[in-house]
DSSP file (Angstrom, degrees, kcal/mol; ACC not computed):
  #  RESIDUE AA STRUCTURE BP1 BP2  ACC     N-H-->O    O-->H-N    N-H-->O    O-->H-N    TCO  KAPPA ALPHA  PHI   PSI    X-CA   Y-CA   Z-CA
    1    1 A X     >        0   0    0      0, 0.0     4,-2.1     0, 0.0     5,-0.2   0.000 360.0 360.0 360.0 139.7    0.0    0.0    0.0
    2    2 A X  H  >  +     0   0    0      1,-0.2     4,-3.0     2,-0.2     5,-0.3   0.892 360.0  54.9 -57.8 -44.3    1.3    3.5   -0.9
    3    3 A X  H  > S+     0   0    0      1,-0.2     4,-2.7     2,-0.2    -1,-0.2   0.922 109.6  46.8 -58.8 -44.8    0.6    4.9    2.6
    4    4 A X  H  > S+     0   0    0      2,-0.2     4,-2.2     1,-0.2    -1,-0.2   0.902 112.8  49.3 -64.0 -41.0    2.7    2.2    4.2
    5    5 A X  H  X S+     0   0    0     -4,-2.1     4,-2.1     2,-0.2    -2,-0.2   0.933 113.3  46.3 -63.0 -46.7    5.5    2.6    1.7
    6    6 A X  H  X S+     0   0    0     -4,-3.0     4,-3.0     1,-0.2     5,-0.3   0.908 109.9  54.3 -63.2 -41.9    5.6    6.4    2.2
    7    7 A X  H  X S+     0   0    0     -4,-2.7     4,-2.3    -5,-0.3    -1,-0.2   0.913 108.9  48.3 -59.8 -42.9    5.4    6.0    6.0
    8    8 A X  H  X S+     0   0    0     -4,-2.2     4,-0.7     2,-0.2    -1,-0.2   0.898 114.0  46.9 -63.8 -39.5    8.5    3.7    5.9
    9    9 A X  H >< S+     0   0    0     -4,-2.1     3,-0.6     1,-0.2     4,-0.3   0.915 114.8  44.8 -69.5 -42.6   10.4    6.2    3.7
   10   10 A X  H >X S+     0   0    0     -4,-3.0     3,-2.1     1,-0.2     4,-0.7   0.861 101.7  68.1 -69.4 -34.8    9.5    9.3    5.7
   11   11 A X  H >< S+     0   0    0     -4,-2.3     3,-0.6    -5,-0.3    -1,-0.2   0.799  89.6  65.1 -56.4 -29.0   10.3    7.5    9.0
   12   12 A X  T << S+     0   0    0     -4,-0.7    -1,-0.3    -3,-0.6    -2,-0.2   0.734 110.1  36.0 -68.6 -20.8   13.9    7.4    8.0
   13   13 A X  T <4 S+     0   0    0     -3,-2.1     2,-0.3    -4,-0.3    -1,-0.2   0.391  92.1 111.5-109.7   1.8   14.1   11.3    8.2
   14   14 A X  S << S-     0   0    0     -4,-0.7     3,-0.1    -3,-0.6    57,-0.1  -0.589  73.9-113.9 -79.2 133.3   11.7   11.7   11.2
   15   15 A X    >   -     0   0    0     -2,-0.3     3,-1.8    55,-0.1    -1,-0.1  -0.317  42.7 -91.5 -61.3 148.1   13.3   13.0   14.4
   16   16 A X  T 3  S+     0   0    0      1,-0.2    -1,-0.1     3,-0.0     3,-0.1  -0.321 113.3  35.2 -58.6 141.4   13.3   10.5   17.2
   17   17 A X  T 3  S+     0   0    0      1,-0.3     2,-0.5    -3,-0.1    -1,-0.2   0.153  87.9 110.8  99.1 -19.2   10.2   10.9   19.4
   18   18 A X    <   -     0   0    0     -3,-1.8     2,-0.5     2,-0.0    -1,-0.3  -0.786  57.4-150.3 -90.4 127.8    7.8   11.8   16.5
   19   19 A X        -     0   0    0     -2,-0.5     2,-0.6    -3,-0.1    -4,-0.0  -0.847   4.0-154.7-104.2 129.9    5.3    9.1   15.9
   20   20 A X        +     0   0    0     -2,-0.5     2,-0.3   -13,-0.1    -9,-0.0  -0.892  21.3 171.6-101.3 125.9    3.9    8.5   12.5
   21   21 A X        -     0   0    0     -2,-0.6     2,-0.5     2,-0.0    -2,-0.0  -0.935  27.9-129.8-130.1 156.3    0.5    6.9   12.4
   22   22 A X        -     0   0    0     -2,-0.3     2,-1.0   -18,-0.0     3,-0.1  -0.908   9.9-148.6-105.7 131.4   -2.0    6.2    9.7
   23   23 A X        +     0   0    0     -2,-0.5     5,-0.1     1,-0.2    -2,-0.0  -0.825  26.9 165.5 -97.7  96.6   -5.6    7.2   10.2
   24   24 A X        +     0   0    0     -2,-1.0     2,-0.2     4,-0.0    -1,-0.2   0.601  40.5 105.6 -89.0 -12.0   -7.4    4.5    8.2
   25   25 A X    >   -     0   0    0      1,-0.2     3,-1.2    -3,-0.1     4,-0.2  -0.493  64.6-145.9 -73.2 134.7  -10.9    5.2    9.7
   26   26 A X  T 3  S+     0   0    0      1,-0.2     3,-0.4    -2,-0.2    -1,-0.2   0.717  99.5  57.3 -68.8 -19.6  -13.3    7.1    7.4
   27   27 A X  T >  S+     0   0    0      1,-0.2     3,-1.2     2,-0.1     4,-0.3   0.308  70.9 106.3 -96.4   9.4  -14.7    8.8   10.5
   28   28 A X  T <  S+     0   0    0     -3,-1.2    -1,-0.2     1,-0.3     3,-0.1   0.892 100.2  17.6 -55.8 -43.1  -11.4   10.3   11.7
   29   29 A X  T >  S+     0   0    0     -3,-0.4     3,-1.4    -4,-0.2    -1,-0.3   0.012  89.2 130.0-115.4  25.9  -12.5   13.8   10.5
   30   30 A X  T <  S+     0   0    0     -3,-1.2    -1,-0.1     1,-0.3    -2,-0.1   0.868  82.6  21.1 -53.7 -48.6  -16.2   13.1   10.3
   31   31 A X  T 3  S+     0   0    0     -4,-0.3     2,-0.6    -3,-0.1    -1,-0.3   0.057  95.8 112.1-112.9  25.5  -17.5   16.1   12.3
   32   32 A X    <   -     0   0    0     -3,-1.4     2,-0.4     2,-0.0    -3,-0.0  -0.877  64.2-134.3-102.2 119.2  -14.5   18.4   12.1
   33   33 A X        -     0   0    0     -2,-0.6     2,-0.4     8,-0.0    10,-0.1  -0.592  25.8-159.5 -72.1 126.0  -15.0   21.6   10.0
   34   34 A X        -     0   0    0      8,-0.5     8,-1.9    -2,-0.4     2,-0.3  -0.882  11.0-176.1-111.3 137.6  -12.0   22.0    7.8
   35   35 A X        -     0   0    0     -2,-0.4     2,-0.3     6,-0.2     6,-0.1  -0.949   6.2-166.5-130.4 152.1  -10.9   25.3    6.2
   36   36 A X  B >   -A   39   0A   0      3,-1.2     3,-2.5    -2,-0.3    -2,-0.0  -0.977  40.9 -86.2-134.6 147.6   -8.1   26.1    3.8
   37   37 A X  T 3  S+     0   0    0     -2,-0.3     3,-0.1     1,-0.3     0, 0.0  -0.297 116.1   9.0 -54.5 129.4   -6.7   29.5    2.8
   38   38 A X  T 3  S+     0   0    0      1,-0.1     2,-0.4     2,-0.1    -1,-0.3   0.406 116.5  88.2  81.2  -3.5   -8.8   31.0    0.0
   39   39 A X  B <   -A   36   0A   0     -3,-2.5    -3,-1.2     1,-0.2    -1,-0.1  -0.993  67.3-146.9-129.5 133.9  -11.4   28.2    0.3
   40   40 A X  S    S+     0   0    0     -2,-0.4     2,-0.3     1,-0.2    -1,-0.2   0.967  80.3   2.1 -63.7 -53.3  -14.4   28.4    2.5
   41   41 A X        -     0   0    0     -6,-0.1     2,-0.5    -8,-0.0    -6,-0.2  -0.973  58.6-149.1-138.0 150.5  -14.6   24.7    3.3
   42   42 A X        -     0   0    0     -8,-1.9    -8,-0.5    -2,-0.3     2,-0.2  -0.981  21.4-136.7-118.6 129.6  -12.7   21.5    2.5
   43   43 A X    >>  -     0   0    0     -2,-0.5     3,-0.6     1,-0.1     4,-0.6  -0.551  15.4-128.1 -83.2 148.2  -14.5   18.2    2.3
   44   44 A X  G >4 S+     0   0    0      1,-0.2     3,-1.1    -2,-0.2     4,-0.5   0.842 112.7  62.6 -60.9 -32.4  -13.1   15.1    3.8
   45   45 A X  G >4 S+     0   0    0      1,-0.3     3,-1.0     2,-0.2    -1,-0.2   0.851  95.3  59.6 -60.9 -34.6  -13.7   13.5    0.4
   46   46 A X  G <4 S+     0   0    0     -3,-0.6    -1,-0.3     1,-0.2    -2,-0.2   0.722 103.3  53.4 -65.6 -20.6  -11.2   16.1   -1.0
   47   47 A X  G X< S+     0   0    0     -3,-1.1     3,-2.2    -4,-0.6    -1,-0.2   0.547  76.7 121.6 -93.6  -8.7   -8.6   14.6    1.3
   48   48 A X  T <  S+     0   0    0     -3,-1.0     3,-0.1    -4,-0.5    -3,-0.0  -0.330  83.7  11.7 -59.8 132.0   -8.9   11.0    0.3
   49   49 A X  T 3  S+     0   0    0      1,-0.3     2,-0.3    -2,-0.0    -1,-0.3   0.482 108.2 109.2  80.5   3.2   -5.6    9.6   -1.0
   50   50 A X  S <  S-     0   0    0     -3,-2.2     2,-0.4     2,-0.0    -1,-0.3  -0.782  73.7-111.3-111.3 155.9   -3.7   12.6    0.2
   51   51 A X        -     0   0    0     -2,-0.3     2,-0.5    -3,-0.1    -3,-0.0  -0.701  32.8-166.0 -83.5 133.9   -1.2   13.0    3.1
   52   52 A X        -     0   0    0     -2,-0.4     2,-0.5     2,-0.0    -5,-0.0  -0.985   5.9-169.9-125.1 125.9   -2.6   15.1    5.9
   53   53 A X        -     0   0    0     -2,-0.5     2,-0.6     2,-0.0    -2,-0.0  -0.968   2.8-166.0-117.9 121.2   -0.3   16.4    8.6
   54   54 A X        +     0   0    0     -2,-0.5     2,-0.4     2,-0.0    -2,-0.0  -0.929  14.1 171.1-106.5 124.4   -1.9   18.0   11.7
   55   55 A X        -     0   0    0     -2,-0.6     2,-0.5     2,-0.0    -2,-0.0  -0.990  12.5-167.6-137.4 125.7    0.4   20.0   13.8
   56   56 A X        +     0   0    0     -2,-0.4     2,-0.3     2,-0.0    -2,-0.0  -0.948  21.1 150.1-115.9 131.5   -0.6   22.2   16.7
   57   57 A X        -     0   0    0     -2,-0.5     2,-0.4     8,-0.0    -2,-0.0  -0.931  31.9-137.2-149.8 172.9    1.9   24.6   18.3
   58   58 A X    >   -     0   0    0     -2,-0.3     3,-1.4     3,-0.2     7,-0.2  -0.997  19.4-131.5-137.9 141.7    2.1   27.9   20.1
   59   59 A X  T 3  S+     0   0    0     -2,-0.4    -1,-0.1     1,-0.3     6,-0.1   0.767 109.4  53.0 -62.3 -26.6    4.5   30.7   19.7
   60   60 A X  T 3  S+     0   0    0      4,-0.0     2,-0.7    -3,-0.0    -1,-0.3   0.569  86.4  98.6 -85.0  -9.0    5.1   30.9   23.4
   61   61 A X    <>  -     0   0    0     -3,-1.4     4,-2.2     1,-0.2     5,-0.2  -0.707  58.0-161.6 -86.8 113.7    5.9   27.2   23.7
   62   62 A X  H  > S+     0   0    0     -2,-0.7     4,-1.9     1,-0.2     5,-0.2   0.904  91.6  51.4 -62.0 -42.7    9.7   26.7   23.8
   63   63 A X  H  > S+     0   0    0      1,-0.2     4,-1.8     2,-0.2    -1,-0.2   0.892 109.5  51.1 -61.8 -39.5    9.4   23.0   22.8
   64   64 A X  H  > S+     0   0    0      1,-0.2     4,-2.1     2,-0.2    -1,-0.2   0.925 109.5  49.6 -63.2 -44.3    7.2   23.9   19.9
   65   65 A X  H  X S+     0   0    0     -4,-2.2     4,-0.6     1,-0.2    -1,-0.2   0.843 112.6  47.7 -65.3 -32.6    9.7   26.5   18.6
   66   66 A X  H  < S+     0   0    0     -4,-1.9     4,-0.5    -5,-0.2    -1,-0.2   0.814 114.0  47.4 -75.9 -30.0   12.5   23.9   18.9
   67   67 A X  H >X S+     0   0    0     -4,-1.8     4,-2.2    -5,-0.2     3,-0.6   0.806  92.8  76.9 -81.5 -30.8   10.5   21.2   17.1
   68   68 A X  H 3X S+     0   0    0     -4,-2.1     4,-2.2     1,-0.3    -1,-0.2   0.868  92.1  51.5 -54.3 -45.2    9.3   23.3   14.2
   69   69 A X  H 3X S+     0   0    0     -4,-0.6     4,-1.3     1,-0.2    -1,-0.3   0.885 111.1  49.6 -60.1 -35.8   12.6   23.3   12.2
   70   70 A X  H <> S+     0   0    0     -3,-0.6     4,-1.6    -4,-0.5    -1,-0.2   0.889 109.2  52.1 -67.4 -38.5   12.7   19.5   12.5
   71   71 A X  H  X S+     0   0    0     -4,-2.2     4,-2.8     1,-0.2     5,-0.2   0.879 103.1  58.2 -64.9 -37.7    9.1   19.3   11.3
   72   72 A X  H  X S+     0   0    0     -4,-2.2     4,-2.4     1,-0.2    -1,-0.2   0.875 104.2  52.2 -60.2 -37.2   10.0   21.4    8.3
   73   73 A X  H  X S+     0   0    0     -4,-1.3     4,-2.4     2,-0.2    -1,-0.2   0.920 111.1  46.9 -63.9 -44.0   12.7   18.8    7.3
   74   74 A X  H  X S+     0   0    0     -4,-1.6     4,-2.7     2,-0.2    -2,-0.2   0.925 113.0  48.2 -64.4 -45.5   10.1   16.0    7.5
   75   75 A X  H  X S+     0   0    0     -4,-2.8     4,-2.5     1,-0.2    -2,-0.2   0.905 111.8  50.3 -62.8 -41.7    7.5   18.0    5.5
   76   76 A X  H  X S+     0   0    0     -4,-2.4     4,-2.1    -5,-0.2    -1,-0.2   0.925 112.1  46.8 -62.4 -44.9   10.1   18.8    2.9
   77   77 A X  H  X S+     0   0    0     -4,-2.4     4,-1.9     1,-0.2    -2,-0.2   0.909 113.5  48.4 -64.1 -42.1   11.1   15.1    2.6
   78   78 A X  H  X S+     0   0    0     -4,-2.7     4,-1.8     1,-0.2    -1,-0.2   0.888 109.4  53.3 -66.0 -38.6    7.5   14.0    2.4
   79   79 A X  H  X S+     0   0    0     -4,-2.5     4,-1.7     1,-0.2    -1,-0.2   0.901 108.4  49.8 -63.2 -41.1    6.7   16.6   -0.3
   80   80 A X  H  < S+     0   0    0     -4,-2.1    -1,-0.2     1,-0.2    -2,-0.2   0.892 112.1  48.0 -64.2 -39.0    9.6   15.4   -2.4
   81   81 A X  H  < S+     0   0    0     -4,-1.9    -1,-0.2     1,-0.2    -2,-0.2   0.801 116.4  43.4 -71.4 -28.3    8.5   11.8   -2.1
   82   82 A X  H  < S+     0   0    0     -4,-1.8    -2,-0.2    -5,-0.1    -1,-0.2   0.673  89.8 100.4 -92.5 -18.1    4.9   12.7   -3.0
   83   83 A X  S  < S-     0   0    0     -4,-1.7     2,-0.1    -5,-0.2    -4,-0.0  -0.430  82.7-105.7 -72.8 141.9    5.5   15.1   -5.8
   84   84 A X        -     0   0    0     -2,-0.1     2,-0.5     1,-0.1    -1,-0.1  -0.402  32.5-131.4 -65.5 139.9    5.0   13.7   -9.3
   85   85 A X    >   -     0   0    0     -2,-0.1     3,-1.0    -3,-0.1     2,-0.2  -0.795  16.7-128.1 -95.7 131.6    8.2   13.0  -11.2
   86   86 A X  T 3  S+     0   0    0     -2,-0.5    -1,-0.0     1,-0.2     0, 0.0  -0.519  88.8  24.6 -76.8 143.5    8.6   14.3  -14.7
   87   87 A X  T 3         0   0    0     -2,-0.2    -1,-0.2     1,-0.0    -2,-0.0   0.511 360.0 360.0  85.0   4.9    9.7   11.9  -17.3
   88   88 A X    <         0   0    0     -3,-1.0    -2,-0.1     0, 0.0    -1,-0.0   0.416 360.0 360.0-106.2 360.0    8.5    8.8  -15.5
C-alpha cells in the first residue's frame, strides 16, 4: 500500500520521538469543520488519497519552537516523495 511505503520512507528522516500513524478510519475527521486559505470549506472527500499532517503549536511554547525546524525537514522530505516526477 502506498501509505505504508511512504510512511516507511518518511520514517527514516523523522526525528526520534515523533510518531507517524495512519488514520485509516473514514470517520477520523467526520464532524470536524475544515478550512483552507482561499477556500471556505474543505470536504473530507477532497482529502482521500492525500497525506494530511496535523500539527498544533504555540509561539510561546519553547518545545514547539525547537521542534518546528525539525518538522520542516520532515515535511520537505515527504513533499519530495509525494510530488509527481517528470519523465517517468
